C-alpha positions as a Python dict, from the first residue, in 0.01 Angstrom:
ca = {
    (1, 'X'): (0, 0, 0),
    (2, 'X'): (-236, 283, -77),
    (3, 'X'): (-404, 504, 178),
    (4, 'X'): (-701, 357, 366),
    (5, 'X'): (-1039, 414, 205),
    (6, 'X'): (-1411, 372, 252),
    (7, 'X'): (-1523, 46, 91),
    (8, 'X'): (-1869, -99, 21),
    (9, 'X'): (-1900, -472, -43),
    (10, 'X'): (-2223, -581, -219),
    (11, 'X'): (-2266, -964, -218),
    (12, 'X'): (-2570, -1180, -146),
    (13, 'X'): (-2352, -1442, 29),
    (14, 'X'): (-2313, -1323, 392),
    (15, 'X'): (-2012, -1541, 448),
    (16, 'X'): (-1824, -1395, 155),
    (17, 'X'): (-1915, -1038, 261),
    (18, 'X'): (-1797, -1092, 619),
    (19, 'X'): (-1470, -1248, 502),
    (20, 'X'): (-1394, -953, 269),
    (21, 'X'): (-1480, -706, 544),
    (22, 'X'): (-1249, -872, 793),
    (23, 'X'): (-961, -881, 544),
    (24, 'X'): (-1003, -524, 433),
    (25, 'X'): (-1046, -389, 784),
    (26, 'X'): (-718, -555, 872),
    (27, 'X'): (-568, -345, 593),
    (28, 'X'): (-701, -31, 759),
    (29, 'X'): (-1005, 31, 538),
    (30, 'X'): (-1351, 124, 662),
    (31, 'X'): (-1591, -136, 524),
    (32, 'X'): (-1968, -158, 493),
    (33, 'X'): (-2167, -444, 340),
    (34, 'X'): (-2494, -489, 152),
    (35, 'X'): (-2666, -805, 32),
    (36, 'X'): (-2856, -661, -264),
    (37, 'X'): (-2822, -402, -532),
    (38, 'X'): (-3095, -186, -386),
    (39, 'X'): (-2935, -196, -43),
    (40, 'X'): (-2603, -105, -199),
    (41, 'X'): (-2749, 200, -371),
    (42, 'X'): (-2915, 308, -49),
    (43, 'X'): (-2584, 276, 135),
    (44, 'X'): (-2412, 486, -133),
    (45, 'X'): (-2684, 750, -112),
    (46, 'X'): (-2642, 778, 263),
    (47, 'X'): (-2262, 795, 261),
    (48, 'X'): (-2030, 802, -41),
    (49, 'X'): (-1740, 553, -60),
    (50, 'X'): (-1414, 537, -247),
    (51, 'X'): (-1464, 191, -397),
    (52, 'X'): (-1735, -74, -433),
    (53, 'X'): (-1676, -450, -462),
    (54, 'X'): (-1981, -594, -641),
    (55, 'X'): (-2084, -954, -704),
    (56, 'X'): (-2186, -991, -1064),
    (57, 'X'): (-2489, -1203, -968),
    (58, 'X'): (-2726, -1038, -716),
    (59, 'X'): (-3082, -1132, -622),
    (60, 'X'): (-3251, -811, -740),
    (61, 'X'): (-3025, -660, -1009),
    (62, 'X'): (-2724, -773, -1199),
    (63, 'X'): (-2381, -647, -1098),
    (64, 'X'): (-2347, -484, -1441),
    (65, 'X'): (-2667, -283, -1381),
    (66, 'X'): (-2542, -180, -1040),
    (67, 'X'): (-2212, -77, -1203),
    (68, 'X'): (-2400, 147, -1444),
    (69, 'X'): (-2608, 298, -1164),
    (70, 'X'): (-2301, 372, -953),
    (71, 'X'): (-2114, 535, -1242),
    (72, 'X'): (-2425, 738, -1327),
    (73, 'X'): (-2441, 891, -978),
    (74, 'X'): (-2071, 893, -881),
    (75, 'X'): (-1837, 851, -1174),
    (76, 'X'): (-1528, 888, -958),
    (77, 'X'): (-1622, 585, -742),
    (78, 'X'): (-1417, 283, -852),
    (79, 'X'): (-1601, -51, -898),
    (80, 'X'): (-1445, -401, -886),
    (81, 'X'): (-1664, -686, -1012),
    (82, 'X'): (-1628, -1040, -871),
    (83, 'X'): (-1807, -1346, -1008),
    (84, 'X'): (-1817, -1722, -984),
    (85, 'X'): (-1955, -1744, -1336),
    (86, 'X'): (-1703, -1566, -1550),
    (87, 'X'): (-1757, -1521, -1919),
    (88, 'X'): (-1592, -1323, -2194),
    (89, 'X'): (-1913, -1135, -2258),
    (90, 'X'): (-1954, -1022, -1901),
    (91, 'X'): (-1587, -924, -1881),
    (92, 'X'): (-1620, -707, -2192),
    (93, 'X'): (-1937, -550, -2051),
    (94, 'X'): (-1757, -476, -1726),
    (95, 'X'): (-1473, -306, -1905),
    (96, 'X'): (-1713, -106, -2121),
    (97, 'X'): (-1899, -3, -1809),
    (98, 'X'): (-1577, 148, -1666),
    (99, 'X'): (-1522, -121, -1401),
    (100, 'X'): (-1175, -95, -1258),
    (101, 'X'): (-1135, -474, -1207),
    (102, 'X'): (-1295, -809, -1293),
    (103, 'X'): (-1207, -1103, -1065),
    (104, 'X'): (-1336, -1459, -1071),
    (105, 'X'): (-1413, -1675, -768),
    (106, 'X'): (-1238, -1827, -601),
    (107, 'X'): (-979, -1547, -615),
    (108, 'X'): (-657, -1491, -436),
    (109, 'X'): (-715, -1243, -154),
    (110, 'X'): (-382, -1081, -226),
    (111, 'X'): (-493, -1025, -584),
    (112, 'X'): (-812, -855, -460),
    (113, 'X'): (-620, -638, -214),
    (114, 'X'): (-371, -542, -482),
    (115, 'X'): (-651, -451, -726),
    (116, 'X'): (-826, -246, -459),
    (117, 'X'): (-500, -66, -376),
    (118, 'X'): (-455, 21, -742),
    (119, 'X'): (-812, 146, -766),
    (120, 'X'): (-767, 364, -460),
    (121, 'X'): (-433, 492, -593),
    (122, 'X'): (-594, 580, -923),
    (123, 'X'): (-869, 759, -737),
    (124, 'X'): (-617, 945, -524),
    (125, 'X'): (-423, 1050, -830),
    (126, 'X'): (-741, 1157, -1005),
    (127, 'X'): (-844, 1354, -699),
    (128, 'X'): (-501, 1515, -680),
    (129, 'X'): (-522, 1599, -1049),
    (130, 'X'): (-866, 1752, -1003),
    (131, 'X'): (-741, 1952, -709),
    (132, 'X'): (-439, 2070, -908),
    (133, 'X'): (-663, 2161, -1200),
    (134, 'X'): (-892, 2347, -965),
    (135, 'X'): (-601, 2534, -814),
    (136, 'X'): (-474, 2616, -1165),
    (137, 'X'): (-825, 2723, -1265),
    (138, 'X'): (-854, 2943, -959),
    (139, 'X'): (-516, 3098, -1034),
    (140, 'X'): (-594, 3160, -1399),
    (141, 'X'): (-942, 3289, -1323),
    (142, 'X'): (-812, 3538, -1068),
    (143, 'X'): (-529, 3662, -1287),
    (144, 'X'): (-622, 3992, -1453),
    (145, 'X'): (-453, 3881, -1776),
    (146, 'X'): (-599, 3652, -2036),
    (147, 'X'): (-418, 3314, -2022),
    (148, 'X'): (-441, 3068, -2312),
    (149, 'X'): (-280, 2757, -2457),
    (150, 'X'): (-236, 2699, -2829),
    (151, 'X'): (-172, 2373, -3007),
    (152, 'X'): (86, 2352, -3282),
    (153, 'X'): (-174, 2466, -3537),
    (154, 'X'): (-234, 2784, -3341),
    (155, 'X'): (-578, 2680, -3217),
    (156, 'X'): (-699, 2768, -2868),
    (157, 'X'): (-722, 2459, -2650),
    (158, 'X'): (-748, 2643, -2319),
    (159, 'X'): (-844, 2991, -2212),
    (160, 'X'): (-955, 3160, -1894),
    (161, 'X'): (-1258, 3382, -1843),
    (162, 'X'): (-1049, 3698, -1883),
    (163, 'X'): (-981, 3599, -2242),
    (164, 'X'): (-1353, 3564, -2296),
    (165, 'X'): (-1410, 3910, -2150),
    (166, 'X'): (-1147, 4061, -2380),
    (167, 'X'): (-1286, 3904, -2697),
    (168, 'X'): (-1657, 3908, -2619),
    (169, 'X'): (-1686, 3532, -2685),
    (170, 'X'): (-1776, 3261, -2435),
    (171, 'X'): (-1491, 3029, -2336),
    (172, 'X'): (-1668, 2742, -2512),
    (173, 'X'): (-1681, 2946, -2835),
    (174, 'X'): (-1309, 3021, -2816),
    (175, 'X'): (-1192, 2662, -2781),
    (176, 'X'): (-1071, 2534, -3117),
    (177, 'X'): (-1064, 2886, -3267),
    (178, 'X'): (-744, 2981, -3458),
    (179, 'X'): (-580, 3263, -3263),
    (180, 'X'): (-501, 3448, -3588),
    (181, 'X'): (-873, 3489, -3660),
    (182, 'X'): (-903, 3702, -3346),
    (183, 'X'): (-642, 3956, -3461),
    (184, 'X'): (-628, 4240, -3712),
    (185, 'X'): (-449, 4160, -4040),
    (186, 'X'): (-135, 4336, -3921),
    (187, 'X'): (-148, 4165, -3583),
    (188, 'X'): (-215, 3829, -3746),
    (189, 'X'): (97, 3855, -3961),
    (190, 'X'): (313, 3941, -3661),
    (191, 'X'): (159, 3668, -3445),
    (192, 'X'): (204, 3409, -3721),
    (193, 'X'): (572, 3495, -3750),
    (194, 'X'): (610, 3455, -3373),
    (195, 'X'): (423, 3123, -3376),
    (196, 'X'): (651, 2996, -3650),
    (197, 'X'): (952, 3098, -3444),
    (198, 'X'): (813, 2935, -3128),
    (199, 'X'): (731, 2613, -3314),
    (200, 'X'): (1086, 2609, -3447),
    (201, 'X'): (1222, 2650, -3096),
    (202, 'X'): (1365, 2993, -3172),
    (203, 'X'): (1382, 3273, -2923),
    (204, 'X'): (1138, 3559, -2970),
    (205, 'X'): (1099, 3898, -2806),
    (206, 'X'): (931, 3861, -2466),
    (207, 'X'): (624, 4066, -2560),
    (208, 'X'): (455, 4250, -2842),
    (209, 'X'): (156, 4478, -2881),
    (210, 'X'): (-135, 4402, -3112),
    (211, 'X'): (-510, 4448, -3147),
    (212, 'X'): (-779, 4188, -3077),
    (213, 'X'): (-1096, 4194, -3283),
    (214, 'X'): (-1394, 4157, -3049),
    (215, 'X'): (-1702, 3956, -3137),
    (216, 'X'): (-1897, 4272, -3210),
    (217, 'X'): (-1621, 4413, -3431),
    (218, 'X'): (-1457, 4646, -3182),
    (219, 'X'): (-1081, 4656, -3128),
    (220, 'X'): (-888, 4602, -2805),
    (221, 'X'): (-519, 4680, -2767),
    (222, 'X'): (-331, 4402, -2583),
    (223, 'X'): (25, 4332, -2478),
    (224, 'X'): (86, 3961, -2549),
    (225, 'X'): (351, 3705, -2455),
    (226, 'X'): (414, 3369, -2618),
    (227, 'X'): (641, 3090, -2503),
    (228, 'X'): (685, 2735, -2624),
    (229, 'X'): (579, 2432, -2415),
    (230, 'X'): (792, 2122, -2460),
    (231, 'X'): (744, 1757, -2365),
    (232, 'X'): (1019, 1503, -2399),
    (233, 'X'): (1225, 1762, -2582),
    (234, 'X'): (955, 1837, -2840),
    (235, 'X'): (742, 2150, -2871),
    (236, 'X'): (381, 2052, -2807),
    (237, 'X'): (222, 2397, -2800),
    (238, 'X'): (242, 2758, -2693),
    (239, 'X'): (146, 2916, -2364),
    (240, 'X'): (44, 3278, -2386),
    (241, 'X'): (-88, 3570, -2187),
    (242, 'X'): (-252, 3892, -2300),
    (243, 'X'): (-311, 4210, -2103),
    (244, 'X'): (-560, 4481, -2195),
    (245, 'X'): (-361, 4800, -2262),
    (246, 'X'): (-636, 4993, -2438),
    (247, 'X'): (-646, 5265, -2174),
    (248, 'X'): (-269, 5291, -2180),
    (249, 'X'): (-271, 5327, -2559),
    (250, 'X'): (-540, 5592, -2530),
    (251, 'X'): (-335, 5773, -2273),
    (252, 'X'): (-27, 5744, -2497),
    (253, 'X'): (-226, 5874, -2793),
    (254, 'X'): (-361, 6159, -2583),
    (255, 'X'): (-7, 6235, -2469),
    (256, 'X'): (120, 6229, -2827),
    (257, 'X'): (-160, 6460, -2934),
    (258, 'X'): (-89, 6688, -2640),
    (259, 'X'): (282, 6690, -2730),
    (260, 'X'): (199, 6760, -3092),
    (261, 'X'): (-34, 7040, -2987),
    (262, 'X'): (231, 7178, -2752),
    (263, 'X'): (494, 7151, -3025),
    (264, 'X'): (259, 7332, -3259),
    (265, 'X'): (194, 7602, -3002),
    (266, 'X'): (565, 7645, -2938),
    (267, 'X'): (628, 7664, -3312),
    (268, 'X'): (345, 7915, -3345),
    (269, 'X'): (487, 8119, -3059),
    (270, 'X'): (834, 8117, -3215),
    (271, 'X'): (679, 8217, -3547),
    (272, 'X'): (484, 8496, -3377),
    (273, 'X'): (804, 8619, -3214),
    (274, 'X'): (982, 8622, -3550),
    (275, 'X'): (689, 8802, -3707),
    (276, 'X'): (678, 9059, -3428),
    (277, 'X'): (1051, 9118, -3473),
    (278, 'X'): (998, 9165, -3848),
    (279, 'X'): (702, 9394, -3782),
    (280, 'X'): (911, 9604, -3544),
    (281, 'X'): (1197, 9618, -3795),
    (282, 'X'): (957, 9724, -4070),
    (283, 'X'): (814, 9995, -3847),
    (284, 'X'): (1160, 10133, -3775),
    (285, 'X'): (1250, 10138, -4144),
    (286, 'X'): (921, 10302, -4238),
    (287, 'X'): (978, 10577, -3984),
    (288, 'X'): (1319, 10636, -4141),
    (289, 'X'): (1181, 10677, -4495),
    (290, 'X'): (1196, 11026, -4647),
    (291, 'X'): (977, 10958, -4950),
    (292, 'X'): (669, 10755, -5027),
    (293, 'X'): (865, 10552, -5282),
    (294, 'X'): (1107, 10442, -5011),
    (295, 'X'): (812, 10343, -4792),
    (296, 'X'): (651, 10144, -5076),
    (297, 'X'): (976, 9954, -5126),
    (298, 'X'): (990, 9866, -4755),
    (299, 'X'): (625, 9753, -4761),
    (300, 'X'): (689, 9532, -5065),
    (301, 'X'): (993, 9367, -4907),
    (302, 'X'): (842, 9307, -4564),
    (303, 'X'): (504, 9205, -4703),
    (304, 'X'): (677, 8911, -4871),
    (305, 'X'): (866, 8822, -4552),
    (306, 'X'): (569, 8857, -4317),
    (307, 'X'): (327, 8671, -4545),
    (308, 'X'): (542, 8430, -4748),
    (309, 'X'): (254, 8203, -4855),
    (310, 'X'): (-10, 8471, -4914),
    (311, 'X'): (-35, 8726, -5191),
    (312, 'X'): (-102, 9083, -5093),
    (313, 'X'): (-95, 9446, -5195),
    (314, 'X'): (-109, 9799, -5060),
    (315, 'X'): (-308, 10065, -5241),
    (316, 'X'): (-309, 10432, -5142),
    (317, 'X'): (-542, 10720, -5211),
    (318, 'X'): (-399, 10929, -5493),
    (319, 'X'): (-309, 11278, -5377),
    (320, 'X'): (-450, 11431, -5695),
    (321, 'X'): (-806, 11552, -5721),
    (322, 'X'): (-913, 11227, -5891),
    (323, 'X'): (-943, 11057, -5549),
    (324, 'X'): (-865, 10714, -5688),
    (325, 'X'): (-690, 10420, -5520),
    (326, 'X'): (-354, 10328, -5673),
    (327, 'X'): (-165, 10003, -5607),
    (328, 'X'): (183, 10102, -5490),
    (329, 'X'): (320, 9764, -5368),
    (330, 'X'): (228, 9397, -5419),
    (331, 'X'): (387, 9058, -5348),
    (332, 'X'): (332, 8684, -5370),
    (333, 'X'): (147, 8683, -5700),
    (334, 'X'): (105, 8841, -6042),
    (335, 'X'): (32, 9213, -6078),
    (336, 'X'): (-320, 9302, -5962),
    (337, 'X'): (-598, 9302, -6218),
    (338, 'X'): (-680, 9666, -6140),
    (339, 'X'): (-387, 9888, -6046),
    (340, 'X'): (-618, 10190, -6013),
    (341, 'X'): (-969, 10168, -5874),
    (342, 'X'): (-1235, 10370, -5697),
    (343, 'X'): (-1252, 10366, -5316),
    (344, 'X'): (-1616, 10252, -5349),
    (345, 'X'): (-1490, 9924, -5496),
    (346, 'X'): (-1349, 9817, -5157),
    (347, 'X'): (-1588, 9722, -4877),
    (348, 'X'): (-1322, 9798, -4613),
    (349, 'X'): (-1311, 10163, -4724),
    (350, 'X'): (-1689, 10183, -4756),
    (351, 'X'): (-1743, 10036, -4408),
    (352, 'X'): (-1443, 10202, -4245),
    (353, 'X'): (-1325, 9874, -4089),
    (354, 'X'): (-1178, 9535, -4176),
    (355, 'X'): (-1363, 9333, -4437),
    (356, 'X'): (-1305, 8959, -4383),
    (357, 'X'): (-1417, 8703, -4642),
    (358, 'X'): (-1387, 8339, -4536),
    (359, 'X'): (-1604, 8179, -4804),
    (360, 'X'): (-1593, 8371, -5136),
    (361, 'X'): (-1897, 8186, -5270),
    (362, 'X'): (-2125, 8330, -5001),
    (363, 'X'): (-1989, 8676, -4917),
    (364, 'X'): (-1982, 9033, -5041),
    (365, 'X'): (-1674, 9061, -5262),
    (366, 'X'): (-1475, 9374, -5333),
    (367, 'X'): (-1496, 9452, -5704),
    (368, 'X'): (-1135, 9571, -5721),
    (369, 'X'): (-1029, 9203, -5706),
    (370, 'X'): (-1115, 9139, -6066),
    (371, 'X'): (-1200, 8768, -6085),
    (372, 'X'): (-1348, 8597, -5775),
    (373, 'X'): (-1073, 8464, -5546),
    (374, 'X'): (-1016, 8090, -5495),
    (375, 'X'): (-1002, 8133, -5116),
    (376, 'X'): (-1085, 8394, -4856),
    (377, 'X'): (-924, 8735, -4825),
    (378, 'X'): (-886, 9032, -4594),
    (379, 'X'): (-905, 9404, -4667),
    (380, 'X'): (-791, 9647, -4396),
    (381, 'X'): (-828, 10026, -4423),
    (382, 'X'): (-510, 10226, -4364),
    (383, 'X'): (-616, 10510, -4135),
    (384, 'X'): (-385, 10801, -4051),
    (385, 'X'): (-481, 11115, -3858),
    (386, 'X'): (-843, 10994, -3860),
    (387, 'X'): (-867, 10963, -4240),
    (388, 'X'): (-836, 10661, -4470),
    (389, 'X'): (-521, 10683, -4682),
    (390, 'X'): (-531, 10336, -4840),
    (391, 'X'): (-592, 9963, -4790),
    (392, 'X'): (-391, 9649, -4710),
    (393, 'X'): (-525, 9346, -4899),
    (394, 'X'): (-426, 8984, -4824),
    (395, 'X'): (-548, 8669, -5000),
    (396, 'X'): (-564, 8337, -4816),
    (397, 'X'): (-408, 8030, -4968),
    (398, 'X'): (-622, 7712, -4998),
    (399, 'X'): (-601, 7512, -4670),
    (400, 'X'): (-443, 7201, -4832),
    (401, 'X'): (-610, 6965, -4584),
    (402, 'X'): (-483, 7128, -4267),
    (403, 'X'): (-677, 7060, -3946),
    (404, 'X'): (-963, 7306, -3907),
    (405, 'X'): (-858, 7419, -3558),
    (406, 'X'): (-501, 7487, -3665),
    (407, 'X'): (-621, 7656, -3986),
    (408, 'X'): (-855, 7886, -3792),
    (409, 'X'): (-581, 7965, -3538),
    (410, 'X'): (-336, 8044, -3818),
    (411, 'X'): (-584, 8273, -3991),
    (412, 'X'): (-651, 8457, -3666),
    (413, 'X'): (-276, 8511, -3616),
    (414, 'X'): (-248, 8630, -3975),
    (415, 'X'): (-528, 8881, -3926),
    (416, 'X'): (-365, 9019, -3614),
    (417, 'X'): (-32, 9041, -3794),
    (418, 'X'): (-200, 9213, -4089),
    (419, 'X'): (-364, 9460, -3850),
    (420, 'X'): (-22, 9535, -3700),
    (421, 'X'): (129, 9583, -4046),
    (422, 'X'): (-161, 9808, -4147),
    (423, 'X'): (-107, 10027, -3839),
    (424, 'X'): (265, 10067, -3916),
    (425, 'X'): (206, 10141, -4285),
    (426, 'X'): (-77, 10386, -4216),
    (427, 'X'): (130, 10571, -3956),
    (428, 'X'): (430, 10592, -4190),
    (429, 'X'): (223, 10710, -4489),
    (430, 'X'): (42, 10962, -4272),
    (431, 'X'): (371, 11097, -4140),
    (432, 'X'): (518, 11113, -4489),
    (433, 'X'): (216, 11301, -4618),
    (434, 'X'): (236, 11538, -4325),
    (435, 'X'): (609, 11585, -4386),
    (436, 'X'): (542, 11636, -4755),
    (437, 'X'): (275, 11894, -4676),
    (438, 'X'): (506, 12080, -4437),
    (439, 'X'): (793, 12054, -4681),
    (440, 'X'): (574, 12190, -4961),
    (441, 'X'): (480, 12476, -4738),
    (442, 'X'): (850, 12551, -4695),
    (443, 'X'): (969, 12496, -5054),
    (444, 'X'): (657, 12563, -5264),
    (445, 'X'): (513, 12893, -5373),
    (446, 'X'): (151, 12906, -5252),
    (447, 'X'): (21, 13092, -5559),
    (448, 'X'): (175, 12893, -5846),
    (449, 'X'): (258, 12562, -5677),
    (450, 'X'): (612, 12586, -5819),
    (451, 'X'): (923, 12567, -5606),
    (452, 'X'): (1004, 12891, -5424),
    (453, 'X'): (1322, 13096, -5424),
    (454, 'X'): (1466, 12916, -5122),
    (455, 'X'): (1438, 12581, -5296),
    (456, 'X'): (1582, 12736, -5613),
    (457, 'X'): (1902, 12838, -5434),
    (458, 'X'): (1934, 12492, -5274),
    (459, 'X'): (1881, 12330, -5614),
    (460, 'X'): (2132, 12557, -5787),
    (461, 'X'): (2398, 12475, -5528),
    (462, 'X'): (2331, 12103, -5569),
    (463, 'X'): (2312, 12103, -5950),
    (464, 'X'): (2626, 12317, -5997),
    (465, 'X'): (2816, 12077, -5769),
    (466, 'X'): (2685, 11781, -5969),
    (467, 'X'): (2768, 11948, -6303),
    (468, 'X'): (3117, 12034, -6188),
    (469, 'X'): (3177, 11675, -6077),
    (470, 'X'): (3037, 11519, -6395),
    (471, 'X'): (3173, 11782, -6636),
    (472, 'X'): (2826, 11844, -6782),
    (473, 'X'): (2665, 12187, -6846),
    (474, 'X'): (2377, 12340, -6653),
    (475, 'X'): (2128, 12578, -6815),
    (476, 'X'): (1931, 12851, -6640),
    (477, 'X'): (1632, 13039, -6782),
    (478, 'X'): (1510, 13362, -6620),
    (479, 'X'): (1168, 13481, -6743),
    (480, 'X'): (890, 13720, -6655),
    (481, 'X'): (551, 13824, -6787),
    (482, 'X'): (564, 14123, -7020),
    (483, 'X'): (363, 14422, -6901),
    (484, 'X'): (245, 14235, -6590),
    (485, 'X'): (211, 14549, -6373),
    (486, 'X'): (-23, 14729, -6620),
    (487, 'X'): (-218, 14403, -6653),
    (488, 'X'): (-244, 14371, -6277),
    (489, 'X'): (-350, 14735, -6241),
    (490, 'X'): (-611, 14699, -6514),
    (491, 'X'): (-768, 14363, -6425),
    (492, 'X'): (-693, 14341, -6055),
    (493, 'X'): (-481, 14127, -5830),
    (494, 'X'): (-711, 13824, -5856),
    (495, 'X'): (-669, 13817, -6234),
    (496, 'X'): (-297, 13867, -6188),
    (497, 'X'): (-275, 13571, -5949),
    (498, 'X'): (-478, 13363, -6193),
    (499, 'X'): (-231, 13447, -6469),
    (500, 'X'): (62, 13352, -6246),
    (501, 'X'): (-107, 13019, -6156),
    (502, 'X'): (-163, 12949, -6525),
    (503, 'X'): (201, 13020, -6600),
    (504, 'X'): (308, 12798, -6310),
    (505, 'X'): (96, 12506, -6435),
    (506, 'X'): (230, 12566, -6787),
    (507, 'X'): (594, 12547, -6673),
    (508, 'X'): (526, 12237, -6458),
    (509, 'X'): (369, 12046, -6745),
    (510, 'X'): (606, 12162, -7021),
    (511, 'X'): (938, 12084, -6850),
    (512, 'X'): (1125, 11755, -6826),
    (513, 'X'): (1118, 11542, -6512),
    (514, 'X'): (1469, 11647, -6412),
    (515, 'X'): (1404, 12018, -6483),
    (516, 'X'): (1324, 12247, -6189),
    (517, 'X'): (1072, 12530, -6234),
    (518, 'X'): (1070, 12797, -5959),
    (519, 'X'): (902, 13127, -5886),
    (520, 'X'): (1184, 13371, -5829),
    (521, 'X'): (961, 13652, -5705),
    (522, 'X'): (675, 13872, -5833),
    (523, 'X'): (622, 13781, -6199),
    (524, 'X'): (977, 13643, -6243),
    (525, 'X'): (1039, 13270, -6280),
    (526, 'X'): (1346, 13048, -6309),
    (527, 'X'): (1384, 12715, -6489),
    (528, 'X'): (1693, 12504, -6413),
    (529, 'X'): (1790, 12262, -6693),
    (530, 'X'): (2051, 12002, -6580),
    (531, 'X'): (2276, 11885, -6868),
    (532, 'X'): (2159, 12155, -7110),
    (533, 'X'): (2415, 12355, -7311),
    (534, 'X'): (2365, 12723, -7396),
    (535, 'X'): (2227, 12630, -7738),
    (536, 'X'): (1984, 12372, -7596),
    (537, 'X'): (1880, 12609, -7317),
    (538, 'X'): (1807, 12882, -7572),
    (539, 'X'): (1600, 12648, -7788),
    (540, 'X'): (1399, 12522, -7490),
    (541, 'X'): (1335, 12883, -7381),
    (542, 'X'): (1220, 12977, -7731),
    (543, 'X'): (980, 12681, -7741),
    (544, 'X'): (831, 12783, -7409),
    (545, 'X'): (793, 13144, -7518),
    (546, 'X'): (614, 13059, -7843),
    (547, 'X'): (385, 12797, -7687),
    (548, 'X'): (274, 13019, -7401),
    (549, 'X'): (206, 13304, -7642),
    (550, 'X'): (-30, 13077, -7837),
    (551, 'X'): (-203, 12969, -7516),
    (552, 'X'): (-398, 13296, -7463),
    (553, 'X'): (-475, 13201, -7102),
    (554, 'X'): (-705, 13495, -7017),
    (555, 'X'): (-1048, 13584, -7151),
    (556, 'X'): (-1061, 13953, -7040),
    (557, 'X'): (-818, 14046, -7314),
    (558, 'X'): (-780, 13922, -7664),
    (559, 'X'): (-419, 14018, -7662),
    (560, 'X'): (-174, 13731, -7612),
    (561, 'X'): (34, 13722, -7296),
    (562, 'X'): (404, 13724, -7384),
    (563, 'X'): (718, 13630, -7197),
    (564, 'X'): (1067, 13773, -7201),
    (565, 'X'): (1351, 13535, -7122),
    (566, 'X'): (1721, 13541, -7052),
    (567, 'X'): (1942, 13231, -7060),
    (568, 'X'): (2289, 13149, -6933),
    (569, 'X'): (2481, 12827, -6856),
    (570, 'X'): (2738, 12690, -6618),
    (571, 'X'): (3031, 12697, -6664),
    (572, 'X'): (3020, 12908, -6983),
    (573, 'X'): (2876, 13219, -6821),
    (574, 'X'): (3005, 13178, -6465),
    (575, 'X'): (3194, 12954, -6228),
    (576, 'X'): (2930, 12976, -5952),
    (577, 'X'): (2554, 12955, -5958),
    (578, 'X'): (2535, 13316, -5841),
    (579, 'X'): (2738, 13427, -6143),
    (580, 'X'): (2527, 13228, -6386),
    (581, 'X'): (2201, 13351, -6231),
    (582, 'X'): (2320, 13713, -6261),
    (583, 'X'): (2408, 13655, -6628),
    (584, 'X'): (2064, 13505, -6695),
    (585, 'X'): (1900, 13800, -6520),
    (586, 'X'): (2112, 14043, -6724),
    (587, 'X'): (2008, 13861, -7043),
    (588, 'X'): (1643, 13895, -6938),
    (589, 'X'): (1698, 14269, -6889),
    (590, 'X'): (1840, 14290, -7239),
    (591, 'X'): (1540, 14104, -7380),
    (592, 'X'): (1308, 14352, -7214),
    (593, 'X'): (1496, 14651, -7355),
    (594, 'X'): (1510, 14491, -7699),
    (595, 'X'): (1130, 14497, -7723),
    (596, 'X'): (1007, 14211, -7500),
    (597, 'X'): (857, 13880, -7619),
    (598, 'X'): (1197, 13733, -7699),
    (599, 'X'): (1485, 13524, -7566),
    (600, 'X'): (1829, 13674, -7498),
    (601, 'X'): (2143, 13492, -7394),
    (602, 'X'): (2447, 13584, -7190),
    (603, 'X'): (2759, 13736, -7346),
}
């Protein structure tokens, strides 16, 4: 027996209505009666019931019409039709009108009670189902995840409001939509593979990440789960859930970018440390250089190591009176187009500060570059003791698609590194020039510019040692100007100094690179000829004598200026440089006494 219910009996026969009421009340039901269709509708309007027993034939309306009216206002109310005039037509109409039962009079009371119990049980089950569905709806609607059910074709047959919020569609629009159409192509391929696995009853990973395509075209990152739903051992669909993880993905992306930036900064810092170590090492080596050539070699080597992807060069101001810039070191590219150029061709030297060119097509370019550069460049003046001694030039490489921020940061580091290199190089070149100037003051004769007597003795000691070790000869020429004292007395000391300077320049330009020309004292000069035998030394002396005689260096006299010379060699004329020098001096004395303007050799 079902639970007791509220019953309305509508029958125009009072006896029949009273009988049904008594029977049903004995069963525990609450029963009301009405004798017409209108009265029945009024009773329903005042208080709903669980079931209505309706006579098919009523005085005002037919039972079928009342059935339709009841179902129109309260579809869940069950209706049982009873009639004393049964027909197939009316039975079919009752069934089509959703009547729960159709009984003919006279009927068995037990049959009526049983039918009513079934109607009430159906209603109870329907109510329980609605309540369960409502509870499920409330659960799914209050879950923050999107919950959905897919049929075997992958179409949405159920979805909660959260799914609508994620996709931008209304729930009604989503129903029947293939789930794959809501995903990106990549996500659709992965979801299809998972659906195939679920349909086949295979196990799949508990969750996966993909992107939903919103109605407006935007993308939403979700973490989704799919599981198969079975009935009677067969898969009937897939139950799924999706959670919005867009913010998490953004946070992950931001974290990755921060890590990449931090990694880049750490790498930059390590690179800066290595560069600073190289810069310090270069500075130490430059300070240890004794000659400019040694310094240029260090600059060339460390320029390549400090700027491995850039080409560069160092040019210095020529010490001669030409005041031209000369390239002394370059790296990372072919030889420069102009190895010698005017200082006015470099904007860094003209401005007295760094000249930075980022965009060659819209900047003032230094003309010493030759052809316009493909990328930017930097020129830095090398300043030592307050004066420009040269430039450091660096050419940028094309960016190759690097991020602008990283490219700008790298260029800034490069400029700072270049400035550090320029400071070291300028300091070293300035020191070398100062050392060279001091050394020249010590070893050079101020009047002729030739080496002085002190340097001559050092050179003779060195060259005799070298000749003794190699077994090669060493020639020495002693010479002086004939009649220099009368000339000096006649034309004055200034003319005499001018003659000595002319002779000094003559000896410097007419001797070999390895020969050493020195002023011995007064109007006496010495020329040291490494590797020259006595015969070669004599010939070289004779050539010098004849050429200087033809020079006629002075206008005040038409007479030629002549030289007397004495030659001797090691080891032929002595076992020490002092012995050889004395023999050369003695030969010069003999040349003087033999009439001057000649070359004499040792015994």
